C-alpha positions as CSV (number, residue, x, y, z in Angstrom):
1,M,6.2,-11.0,-3.5
2,N,6.6,-11.7,-7.2
3,G,7.2,-9.1,-9.9
4,N,3.5,-8.5,-10.5
5,D,3.1,-7.3,-6.9
6,Y,5.4,-4.3,-7.5
7,A,4.3,-1.1,-9.2
8,I,7.9,-0.1,-9.6
9,S,11.1,-2.2,-9.9
10,C,14.5,-0.6,-10.5
11,C,17.7,-2.5,-11.0
12,G,21.0,-0.6,-11.0
13,L,19.2,2.5,-12.2
14,T,21.8,5.2,-12.9
15,R,21.7,8.7,-14.5
16,R,24.7,10.8,-15.2
17,F,24.9,14.4,-16.4
18,G,28.5,14.7,-17.5
19,A,30.7,14.2,-14.5
20,V,27.8,14.4,-12.1
21,T,26.0,11.2,-11.1
22,A,22.5,12.3,-10.1
23,V,21.1,8.7,-9.5
24,D,23.7,6.1,-8.5
25,D,22.9,2.3,-8.9
26,L,19.4,2.5,-7.5
27,N,17.7,-0.8,-6.6
28,L,14.1,-0.3,-5.5
29,D,10.9,-2.2,-5.4
30,V,7.6,-0.4,-4.6
31,P,4.6,-2.6,-3.8
32,R,1.2,-1.9,-5.4
33,G,-1.4,0.0,-3.3
34,R,1.1,1.6,-1.0
35,I,2.4,5.1,-0.3
36,F,6.2,5.1,-0.7
37,G,8.2,8.2,0.5
38,F,11.4,9.6,-1.0
39,L,13.5,11.7,1.4
40,G,16.9,13.3,1.0
41,P,18.7,16.6,0.9
42,N,18.3,19.0,-2.1
43,G,20.3,17.5,-5.0
44,S,20.0,13.9,-3.7
45,G,18.4,12.6,-6.9
46,K,14.7,12.5,-5.9
47,S,13.3,14.5,-8.8
48,T,15.7,12.9,-11.3
49,T,14.6,9.4,-10.2
50,M,10.9,10.4,-10.7
51,R,11.7,11.7,-14.2
52,L,13.5,8.4,-15.0
53,L,10.5,6.4,-13.7
54,C,8.0,8.2,-15.9
55,G,10.2,8.1,-19.0
56,L,11.1,11.7,-19.3
57,L,14.8,10.8,-18.9
58,A,16.7,7.8,-20.2
59,P,19.0,6.0,-17.8
60,S,22.7,6.0,-18.2
61,A,22.8,2.4,-16.9
62,G,20.4,-0.1,-15.3
63,H,16.7,-0.4,-16.0
64,A,13.2,0.2,-14.5
65,T,9.9,-1.4,-14.9
66,V,6.8,0.6,-14.0
67,L,3.3,-1.0,-14.0
68,G,4.8,-3.7,-16.1
69,C,6.2,-1.3,-18.7
70,R,9.9,-0.9,-19.4
71,V,10.9,2.8,-19.3
72,P,11.7,4.8,-21.3
73,E,10.9,2.3,-24.1
74,E,7.2,2.0,-23.2
75,A,6.8,5.4,-21.7
76,E,3.9,6.3,-24.1
77,K,2.0,3.1,-23.1
78,L,2.6,4.0,-19.4
79,R,1.5,7.6,-19.8
80,L,-2.2,6.8,-19.7
81,R,-1.9,4.7,-16.5
82,M,0.1,7.1,-14.3
83,G,0.1,10.7,-13.1
84,Y,3.1,13.0,-12.4
85,M,2.7,16.0,-10.2
86,T,5.8,18.2,-10.5
87,Q,7.4,20.2,-7.7
88,K,6.4,23.5,-9.4
89,F,2.7,24.2,-10.3
90,S,2.6,23.2,-14.0
91,L,-0.9,24.0,-15.1
92,Y,-1.7,27.0,-17.2
93,Q,-2.0,30.1,-15.0
94,D,-3.8,32.1,-17.7
95,L,-6.5,29.5,-18.1
96,T,-9.4,29.1,-15.7
97,V,-9.8,26.1,-13.4
98,I,-12.4,24.5,-15.7
99,E,-10.3,25.2,-18.8
100,N,-7.3,23.5,-17.2
101,L,-9.3,20.5,-16.2
102,R,-10.8,20.1,-19.7
103,F,-7.3,20.5,-21.3
104,V,-5.9,17.7,-19.1
105,A,-8.9,15.5,-19.8
106,R,-8.3,15.8,-23.5
107,A,-4.6,15.2,-23.1
108,F,-5.4,11.9,-21.5
109,S,-7.9,11.1,-24.3
110,L,-11.0,11.1,-22.2
111,G,-14.1,11.1,-24.3
112,Q,-16.7,13.9,-23.8
113,R,-19.0,11.8,-21.6
114,R,-16.2,10.5,-19.3
115,M,-14.5,14.0,-19.2
116,K,-17.7,15.6,-18.0
117,E,-18.2,12.8,-15.4
118,R,-14.6,12.9,-14.1
119,I,-14.4,16.7,-13.9
120,A,-17.7,16.8,-12.0
121,A,-16.5,14.1,-9.6
122,N,-13.1,15.6,-9.0
123,S,-14.4,19.2,-8.7
124,A,-16.7,18.0,-5.9
125,L,-14.0,15.9,-4.2
126,Y,-11.4,18.6,-4.3
127,Q,-13.8,21.5,-3.6
128,L,-13.3,23.2,-6.9
129,E,-16.9,23.9,-8.1
130,S,-16.9,27.5,-6.9
131,L,-13.5,28.1,-8.5
132,H,-14.3,27.0,-12.0
133,S,-14.3,30.5,-13.5
134,R,-11.1,31.6,-11.6
135,L,-7.8,31.9,-13.4
136,A,-5.4,29.3,-12.1
137,G,-2.8,32.0,-11.6
138,T,-5.0,33.8,-9.0
139,L,-5.5,30.7,-6.7
140,S,-3.9,30.4,-3.3
141,G,-1.3,27.7,-2.7
142,G,-3.8,25.3,-1.2
143,Q,-6.3,25.8,-4.0
144,R,-3.5,25.3,-6.6
145,Q,-2.6,22.0,-4.9
146,R,-6.2,20.8,-5.0
147,L,-6.5,21.7,-8.7
148,A,-3.2,20.0,-9.5
149,L,-4.2,16.8,-7.7
150,A,-7.7,16.9,-9.3
151,A,-6.1,17.2,-12.7
152,V,-3.5,14.5,-12.3
153,T,-6.1,12.0,-11.1
154,L,-8.8,12.7,-13.8
155,H,-7.9,9.6,-15.7
156,E,-7.8,7.5,-12.5
157,P,-4.2,6.5,-12.7
158,Q,-2.8,3.3,-11.1
159,L,0.4,5.2,-10.1
160,L,1.0,8.7,-8.9
161,L,4.5,10.3,-8.7
162,L,4.3,13.4,-6.5
163,D,7.4,15.6,-6.3
164,E,7.3,17.7,-3.1
165,P,3.6,18.4,-3.6
166,T,2.9,20.3,-0.3
167,S,5.9,22.6,-0.2
168,A,3.9,25.8,-0.5
169,V,0.7,25.1,1.5
170,D,-0.5,25.5,5.1
171,P,-0.7,22.7,7.6
172,Q,-4.4,22.2,7.3
173,S,-4.2,21.9,3.5
174,R,-1.4,19.4,3.9
175,R,-3.6,17.3,6.2
176,D,-6.5,17.4,3.7
177,F,-4.1,16.5,0.9
178,W,-2.8,13.4,2.7
179,D,-6.4,12.3,3.5
180,R,-6.9,12.2,-0.2
181,L,-3.7,10.2,-0.8
182,F,-4.8,7.6,1.7
183,E,-8.2,7.3,0.0
184,L,-6.4,6.8,-3.4
185,A,-4.2,4.2,-1.9
186,E,-7.2,2.3,-0.4
187,Q,-8.7,2.4,-3.9
188,G,-5.6,0.5,-5.2
189,A,-3.4,3.4,-6.4
190,T,0.4,3.3,-5.7
191,I,1.9,6.6,-4.7
192,L,5.5,7.7,-4.7
193,V,5.9,11.0,-3.0
194,S,9.0,13.1,-2.2
195,T,8.9,15.4,0.9
196,H,11.0,17.3,3.3
197,F,8.3,17.2,6.0
198,M,9.1,14.5,8.6
199,D,5.4,14.4,9.8
200,E,4.5,13.5,6.2
201,A,7.2,10.9,6.0
202,E,5.8,9.2,9.0
203,R,2.5,8.7,7.2
204,C,4.2,6.7,4.4
205,H,4.0,2.9,4.4
206,R,7.7,2.7,3.5
207,L,10.6,5.2,3.0
208,T,13.7,5.5,1.0
209,F,16.4,7.9,1.9
210,L,18.7,9.2,-0.9
211,D,22.0,10.9,-0.5
212,R,24.1,12.1,-3.4
213,G,22.1,9.9,-5.8
214,A,22.4,6.7,-3.8
215,M,20.0,4.8,-1.5
216,V,21.2,5.0,2.0
217,R,18.2,3.8,4.0
218,E,15.0,1.9,3.2
219,G,12.2,0.6,5.3
220,A,9.0,1.3,7.3
221,P,9.3,4.5,9.3
222,R,9.0,2.9,12.7
223,D,11.6,0.2,11.8
224,L,14.0,2.9,10.6
225,M,13.7,4.8,13.9
226,N,14.2,1.6,15.9
227,R,17.4,0.8,13.9
228,L,19.0,4.2,14.3
229,E,22.7,3.7,14.9
230,A,22.9,6.4,17.6
231,L,21.6,7.2,21.0
232,T,19.5,10.3,21.5
233,V,19.1,12.7,24.4
234,E,17.4,16.0,24.9
235,I,18.8,18.9,26.9
236,D,16.7,21.7,28.4
237,T,19.1,24.7,29.1
238,E,19.0,28.4,29.5
239,A,22.4,28.5,27.7
240,P,21.8,26.5,24.5
241,R,24.6,28.1,22.5
242,R,27.3,27.6,25.1
243,T,26.1,24.0,25.7
244,R,26.1,23.3,22.0
245,A,29.6,24.6,21.6
246,L,30.8,22.4,24.4
247,L,29.1,19.3,23.1
248,G,30.7,20.0,19.7
249,T,34.2,19.4,21.2
250,Q,33.4,15.8,22.2
251,D,34.2,13.0,19.8
252,W,31.4,10.9,21.2
253,V,28.8,13.5,20.1
254,R,27.6,12.8,16.5
255,A,25.2,15.7,16.0
256,V,23.5,18.5,17.9
257,T,20.3,20.3,16.8
258,Q,18.8,23.4,18.6
259,L,15.1,23.7,19.2
260,G,14.5,26.9,21.1
261,N,16.1,26.3,24.5
262,R,16.2,22.6,23.9
263,L,19.1,20.7,22.3
264,R,18.6,17.3,20.6
265,V,21.9,15.4,20.7
266,M,22.9,12.2,18.9
267,L,25.6,10.2,20.6
268,M,27.7,7.1,19.7
269,P,25.5,4.0,19.9
270,D,27.8,2.0,22.3
271,M,27.8,4.5,25.1
272,E,26.7,3.4,28.6
273,E,24.6,5.8,30.7
274,P,24.6,8.5,27.9
275,A,22.4,11.0,29.8
276,E,24.6,10.7,32.8
277,K,27.8,11.3,30.8
278,V,26.2,14.5,29.3
279,R,25.2,15.7,32.8
280,E,28.8,15.2,34.1
281,L,30.2,17.1,31.1
282,L,27.8,20.0,31.6
283,G,28.3,20.0,35.4
284,E,32.0,20.3,35.0
285,A,31.4,23.4,32.8
286,D,29.0,24.8,35.4
287,L,26.1,24.7,32.9
288,Q,22.7,24.0,34.4
289,A,20.5,21.7,32.3
290,V,18.0,18.9,32.4
291,V,19.1,15.9,30.4
292,R,16.9,12.9,29.4
293,R,17.0,10.0,27.0
294,T,14.5,10.3,24.2
295,P,13.3,8.0,21.4
296,A,14.7,8.5,17.9
297,T,12.7,10.5,15.4
298,L,12.7,10.4,11.6
299,E,14.7,13.7,11.6
300,D,17.4,11.8,13.5
301,V,17.3,9.1,10.9
302,F,17.6,11.7,8.2
303,V,20.7,13.2,9.8
304,A,22.2,9.7,10.3
305,A,21.3,8.6,6.7
306,T,23.1,11.6,5.2
307,G,26.2,10.9,7.2
308,F,25.9,13.3,10.2
309,G,26.9,16.1,7.7
310,G,29.1,13.9,5.6
311,S,28.4,10.9,3.4
312,Q,27.4,7.5,4.8
313,R,25.9,4.6,2.9
314,A,24.0,1.7,4.5
């Protein structure tokens, strides 16, 4: 790919707040027309990176080009070609749905005719017609989400930055939301979305994992799972707490997660017969369990990318 194939290109992008480095030497290329996911713990730099990319913050070092515009130098030129949906609902809660849509349309300099057409189209697409007279502050989480996405796409942006957009909505609303994102991507829009939901991350074309401001993993979801530097087993047991405590004493166990009466265990990658070794350990402690190998998940990748509780860079 050449530079024109990328909606976003970052080189050494860094942002410091005093002694804290929120974004640390980020190098990133996001192809056009793709859904690109950002994952990482709270405080890993996802939101700061998005603010840098839309020109709301100036970098301490490095540079970024977004839709061919240097940011923050050409942020005003970029503003009319992109949309930014913040983590917190940012429309006016004391305005009605239609008033919010009209306000946003004017902010993006849509003329009267195009404003009317785009509001009608997005109201139908996002099922907002019956809510036009409702105050935004009285809407449910899913309704607010639909309104926010309708507003941020009124001007038909080429790029969408979505910061944890589904954190306060139910599973069905999340599915509907992602259906809309795929439609937008098929129409040529590029979407950068941060999320803590692993099922959403699997829907992205590519993912970047951030930890303490630095990129620690990048790639397609399936490739990341296939490249996991650990073996994974699941344990069904009636004594999950005792079993977990025992596993935690072994230096060949990298991480243990409890899921009801199941334990998901990540082991050193060079072990032979990992399930058998776990069975032997539990048998010696008189712990009854069913142990089986299992494929890696994105949650496993998340744990590994953030250093199994410490810090580990790729």
